[in-house]
C-alpha positions in Angstrom: -23.9 19.2 15.6 -22.1 16.4 14.5 -24.3 12.6 13.5 -23.6 9.5 14.2 -23.6 7.3 10.8 -26.1 4.6 10.1 -25.3 1.3 11.5 -26.5 -1.7 9.6 -26.0 -5.2 10.2 -23.6 -7.6 8.1 -23.1 -11.1 7.8 -19.8 -13.1 8.6 -18.8 -13.2 5.1 -18.9 -9.6 4.8 -17.4 -8.6 8.2 -14.1 -10.7 6.9 -13.7 -9.1 3.8 -14.1 -6.0 5.3 -11.4 -6.6 8.0 -9.2 -8.2 5.9 -9.5 -6.2 2.3 -11.9 -5.5 -0.1 -11.8 -7.8 -3.2 -10.8 -6.4 -6.6 -8.4 -4.1 -5.9 -4.7 -3.3 -6.3 -2.9 -3.0 -2.9 0.7 -2.3 -2.0 2.6 -5.6 -0.9 6.6 -4.3 0.3 9.6 -2.5 -0.7 11.2 -4.0 -3.9 13.9 -3.9 -2.2 12.7 -6.3 0.6 12.6 -9.0 -2.0 16.0 -10.5 -2.3 17.4 -14.2 -3.9 15.3 -16.3 -1.7 11.7 -16.3 -1.8 9.6 -13.9 1.2 8.0 -15.2 3.0 4.9 -12.6 4.3 1.1 -12.4 5.1 -1.4 -10.2 3.2 -5.1 -10.0 3.4 -5.1 -12.7 6.6 -2.7 -15.0 3.3 0.3 -17.0 3.6 2.0 -15.6 0.7 5.3 -16.3 -1.1 7.0 -13.2 -3.1 9.9 -13.6 -5.5 11.7 -12.4 -8.7 12.2 -14.7 -11.4 16.0 -14.3 -13.7 14.1 -11.9 -15.3 13.8 -9.3 -13.4 10.2 -9.9 -12.8 8.0 -9.8 -9.5 5.4 -13.1 -8.6 3.2 -13.4 -5.7 1.8 -16.4 -4.8 -0.3 -18.7 -2.2 3.4 -19.9 0.4 1.6 -24.0 -0.5 2.9 -26.2 -2.5 -0.4 -28.1 -4.3 1.7 -31.5 -4.2 1.7 -31.8 -0.3 1.1 -28.2 1.1 4.9 -27.3 2.1 5.6 -23.7 1.9 6.8 -22.8 -1.3 8.8 -19.7 1.2 10.7 -22.3 2.2 11.6 -23.5 -1.6 14.9 -23.7 -3.7 15.0 -20.4 -5.8 16.1 -21.7 -9.6 16.1 -18.9 -12.2 12.0 -18.9 -13.9 10.7 -21.4 -11.1 10.6 -23.1 -7.4 11.6 -25.9 -6.6 9.8 -27.3 -3.4 12.2 -28.4 -0.7 9.8 -31.2 0.5 9.6 -33.3 -2.8 11.4 -31.4 -5.5 8.1 -30.2 -7.1 9.0 -27.1 -9.6 6.4 -24.3 -9.8 6.6 -21.2 -12.5 6.1 -17.8 -11.7 2.4 -18.4 -13.1 1.3 -21.4 -10.7 2.2 -24.0 -13.3 3.6 -27.2 -12.4 6.5 -27.4 -14.4 7.6 -31.4 -12.9 6.3 -33.5 -10.4 10.0 -35.5 -10.5 8.9 -38.0 -7.5 5.8 -38.8 -9.6 6.4 -39.2 -13.4 3.5 -38.2 -15.0 1.6 -37.0 -12.7 -1.7 -35.2 -14.0 -0.5 -32.7 -11.4 2.5 -31.6 -14.4 1.6 -29.2 -16.4 -1.6 -27.8 -14.6 -1.7 -24.3 -13.3 -2.7 -25.1 -9.3 -0.8 -22.3 -7.6 -3.0 -19.0 -6.6 -1.0 -16.6 -8.9 -1.8 -13.1 -8.4 -1.6 -10.0 -10.9 1.4 -7.8 -10.1 2.2 -4.2 -10.7 5.5 -2.0 -9.6 5.6 1.4 -9.0 7.6 4.1 -6.7 9.7 1.2 -5.6 6.9 -1.0 -3.9 5.4 -4.0 -5.6 1.4 -4.0 -5.7 -1.0 -7.5 -6.2 -4.8 -7.1 -7.1 -7.2 -8.8 -5.0 -9.5 -10.3 -7.2 -13.2 -12.4 -6.2 -12.7 -15.4 -7.3 -15.7 -14.9 -9.5 -13.9 -14.4 -13.1 -14.1 -10.3 -12.3 -11.5 -9.2 -15.0 -7.9 -7.6 -13.3 -8.4 -3.1 -13.9 -6.2 -1.3 -14.6 -3.2 0.1 -12.3 -4.3 3.6 -11.9 -2.2 5.3 -8.6 -2.7 9.1 -8.0 -1.1 11.5 -10.7 1.4 12.2 -7.6 3.1 8.9 -7.6 3.1 8.9 -11.3 3.6 12.8 -12.3 7.1 13.9 -13.5 6.6 16.6 -11.7 6.8 15.0 -7.9 9.4 13.7 -6.1 8.6 11.5 -3.6 10.3 9.7 -0.7 8.8 6.4 0.5 8.2 5.7 4.3 7.1 1.9 5.0 5.8 0.6 8.5 3.6 -2.2 9.7 1.6 -1.5 12.5 -0.4 -3.3 14.9 -4.0 -1.6 14.3 -6.7 -2.8 11.9 -6.2 -1.0 8.7 -9.8 1.3 8.6 -8.4 2.6 11.6 -5.5 4.2 9.4 -8.0 5.3 6.9 -9.8 6.8 9.5 -7.0 8.8 10.6 -5.7 10.0 7.3 -9.1 11.2 6.3 -9.4 13.2 9.3 -7.4 16.5 9.4 -9.1 17.7 12.6 -6.1 15.9 14.6 -3.6 17.7 13.3 -4.7 20.8 15.1 -4.6 18.7 18.5 -2.2 15.6 18.4 0.2 17.3 16.2 0.2 20.6 17.1 4.0 21.0 18.0 5.0 19.9 14.7 7.2 22.2 12.5 4.2 22.7 10.8 1.0 22.3 12.5 0.7 24.6 14.9 -1.5 26.9 13.2 -4.9 27.7 12.6 -8.0 26.8 14.4 -9.1 24.1 16.8 -12.5 23.6 15.6 -14.1 23.8 12.3 -17.0 22.7 9.9 -16.3 20.1 7.6 -18.1 19.9 4.0 -17.2 17.1 1.1 -17.2 17.8 -3.0 -16.7 15.3 -5.3 -14.1 14.5 -7.6 -13.3 12.4 -10.4 -11.6 10.2 -8.6 -13.4 10.3 -4.9 -14.2 13.2 -2.8 -12.5 15.5 -0.6 -13.2 16.0 2.8 -12.1 19.8 3.9 -12.6 22.2 6.4 -14.9 25.5 5.8 -13.3 29.0 5.7 -9.8 27.6 5.8 -7.5 26.2 3.7 -3.2 26.1 3.4 -3.0 26.9 7.1 -2.7 23.3 8.5 -3.5 19.8 7.5 -7.4 21.5 6.3 -8.6 18.6 3.6 -7.8 14.8 3.2 -8.9 13.4 -0.7 -10.4 10.1 -0.7 -9.0 8.2 -4.3 -10.5 5.2 -5.1 -9.5 4.0 -8.7 -9.7 -0.1 -8.1 -6.2 1.6 -5.9 -7.1 3.2 -2.9 -5.3 5.5 -1.5 -5.9 8.7 0.7 -4.0 12.3 -1.0 -3.4 15.4 1.8 -1.0 18.9 1.6 0.5 20.6 4.6 2.2 24.2 4.7 5.1 24.0 5.1 7.3 27.4 6.2 10.0 28.5 4.3 12.4 26.8 6.0 11.1 23.8 5.0 13.1 24.9 1.3 11.2 24.9 -2.3 8.4 23.1 -3.4 5.2 25.0 -1.9 2.9 22.2 0.5 3.6 19.0 1.8 2.2 16.3 0.0 1.5 12.8 1.4 -0.6 10.2 -0.6 -0.9 7.5 2.1 -1.6 3.7 1.1 -2.5 0.8 3.0 -2.8 -3.2 2.9 -4.4 -5.2 5.6 -2.0 -7.7 6.5 -5.0 -9.5 9.0 -7.9 -8.2 11.1 -5.6 -6.8 13.3 -2.2 -5.2 11.7 -1.7 -3.8 8.7 1.2 -2.6 6.1 1.4 1.4 5.8 3.4 3.2 2.9 3.5 6.7 2.8 5.1 8.6 -0.1 6.0 12.1 1.4 6.4 14.5 -1.8 6.7 17.4 -3.1 6.3 19.5 -6.6 9.6 20.0 -7.7 11.9 20.2 -10.6 15.4 21.4 -11.3 18.0 22.6 -8.5 15.0 22.8 -6.5 14.1 19.1 -6.6 17.8 18.5 -5.5 17.1 21.4 -2.5 14.1 19.0 -1.4 16.0 15.8 -1.6 18.5 17.7 0.3 16.5 18.8 3.0 14.4 16.0 3.6 17.2 13.4 4.1 19.4 15.8 5.8 16.8 17.5 8.4 12.9 16.7 7.7 13.0 12.7 7.5 13.3 12.1 11.2 10.3 14.8 12.2 8.4 13.4 9.5 8.8 9.8 11.5 7.8 11.0 14.9 4.7 12.9 13.8 4.0 9.2 12.3 4.4 7.4 15.7 2.7 10.2 17.6 
């Protein structure tokens, strides 16, 4: 018999953190190809942010507020290695330092780090940033799952923004049972039992939640990965018509936009090399991608 999880009372501060993103974690911000020549305005963690790329190709994520008079830096002029605020021409460097306040010579703000700037990494077509606790906790190394870094894997990124609290999406991807019901008309999730008992087992990077007595038949397990970067890894068996590479894998990662919406990153991958990698990529773009979007949007 299923047991209800314990319920706890938490403070409003804790509730706000839980709803908008746990601190001291790496989060995906957006696709790299979303960043063009102009500063990009976006919201993550219920914060107004600006993302831009300097003339050296480095990405910078900062609070979208000029420290001089509060104008949005997303409306600033992009001047090679800095943003120049449209309001008074204040120049902000990529590390948040105020390089110049031209309208006020000798301004005490000049030379100070006055714009909150987030540590950034780039991998698999995505810009990531560290959300710290503002208590001096060191930035942890960026260590995503091997499925995103290993040369044996080939992945396609699917990105979507949905009006859904981010924790519901984690619940969905950690729930193998729904595949046999919601996705039973899918080309790969029509097999297996429609009832199951579950067990958990620890891993070096989190834990696996899996069905007892059924494996590699349907969506039968999910792995929670948490090494200062949180993700759900799972595999779905594929028929021979799905091409080479064995089971179809997904790495799911999510970032809260605000309390009621989220940015979702799905890397669909297989373990392939050589001609099999080429065949997988061809089949995915020509036959499988549309089906996968149908499953995601059910």
